[in-house]
C-alpha positions in Angstrom: 33.3 34.8 -72.9 29.5 35.0 -72.9 27.2 32.0 -71.7 24.2 31.9 -74.0 20.5 29.6 -72.2 18.1 29.1 -74.8 14.4 27.7 -73.9 11.5 26.8 -75.3 11.8 24.6 -77.2 9.2 21.1 -77.5 6.8 19.1 -79.1 4.7 20.6 -81.1 2.1 19.5 -83.5 2.4 20.5 -87.4 0.7 23.8 -88.0 1.8 25.0 -84.3 4.2 27.3 -83.0 6.6 28.0 -80.1 8.3 30.6 -78.8 11.9 30.1 -78.8 13.7 32.7 -75.7 17.6 32.9 -75.5 19.4 34.7 -72.6 22.6 35.7 -72.8 25.7 36.5 -70.0 29.0 37.2 -68.6 31.2 38.9 -70.9 27.6 40.8 -72.5 29.6 43.2 -74.3 30.5 40.8 -77.4 26.8 40.3 -77.2 26.4 42.6 -80.7 24.0 40.6 -83.2 21.9 37.5 -81.9 21.2 34.5 -83.7 19.3 31.7 -84.0 20.6 28.4 -85.9 19.5 25.1 -86.0 21.2 21.5 -87.1 19.4 18.1 -87.7 21.6 15.0 -87.7 23.8 14.9 -90.1 23.9 18.5 -91.5 25.7 21.3 -90.1 24.3 24.5 -88.7 22.5 26.4 -90.5 21.0 29.9 -89.9 17.5 30.5 -89.3 17.8 34.0 -88.8 19.6 37.3 -86.9 19.0 40.5 -85.6 21.5 42.9 -84.9 21.6 45.2 -81.9 20.1 48.1 -84.0 18.9 47.8 -87.4 16.5 45.0 -89.6 16.9 40.9 -89.0 18.0 38.5 -91.3 15.6 35.9 -92.2 16.5 32.3 -93.8 14.1 31.8 -96.7 12.0 28.4 -94.9 11.8 31.4 -92.4 10.9 34.1 -94.7 6.9 34.1 -93.3 6.6 32.0 -90.6 9.5 33.4 -88.0 9.9 36.7 -86.3 12.9 37.4 -84.4 14.1 40.0 -81.9 15.5 41.7 -78.9 15.4 42.5 -75.9 18.7 44.7 -75.5 18.8 45.5 -71.7 17.4 41.9 -70.7 19.9 41.0 -73.3 17.5 38.4 -74.4 16.3 37.3 -78.0 14.0 35.5 -79.1 12.3 33.6 -82.3 8.2 33.3 -82.8 7.8 30.5 -85.3 4.9 30.2 -86.6 2.8 27.1 -88.8 5.1 24.6 -88.1 6.2 21.9 -89.9 8.2 17.8 -89.6 11.0 20.0 -91.6 11.6 22.4 -88.8 12.3 19.7 -86.1 16.1 20.6 -85.7 17.9 21.6 -82.7 17.9 25.2 -82.4 20.6 27.1 -80.8 21.3 30.9 -80.0 24.3 32.5 -81.1 26.0 36.3 -80.5 29.7 37.4 -80.6 29.6 38.0 -84.1 33.1 38.2 -86.0 31.7 40.3 -88.9 30.6 43.5 -90.5 26.8 42.2 -89.9 26.2 44.1 -93.0 28.1 41.3 -95.0 24.8 39.1 -93.9 22.8 40.8 -96.7 25.9 39.9 -100.2 25.2 35.8 -98.0 24.6 33.7 -95.7 26.1 33.9 -92.2 27.8 30.9 -91.4 29.3 29.0 -87.8 32.6 30.1 -88.5 30.8 33.9 -88.3 29.2 33.4 -84.5 31.8 32.6 -82.0 29.2 32.5 -78.5 26.5 29.2 -78.5 24.8 27.9 -76.7 23.8 24.1 -75.7 20.7 23.8 -77.7 16.6 23.5 -77.4 14.8 21.1 -78.8 11.9 21.1 -81.4 9.9 18.5 -82.3 7.2 18.6 -85.4 5.1 16.4 -85.4 3.3 15.4 -88.7 
């Protein structure tokens, strides 16, 4: 099993920036695509962005133009640079890996929670108005 640990969350003002990090350990052979999801109370986790081992990332519409996902394959880390944050971005952000479907499906439909098998515990991001 893969262990994922997120860091970098916190409190930021409207319009501010944060950079989230995620590091993988354990059964790292299962680390393929890496993704960031977020969850607000009363809703299921929703995709923010994913990036394959090699290739182009996929972003949710809400993240396009503001967030950038990247990864360091050698260090088994993923990052999410978040700019121009708004209160609507307030959520717990989760790192995920061990994608169970072909990455190309992400170009046809939005990845959901069920598509990833390994999850971190999350890091809180709060954007104040």
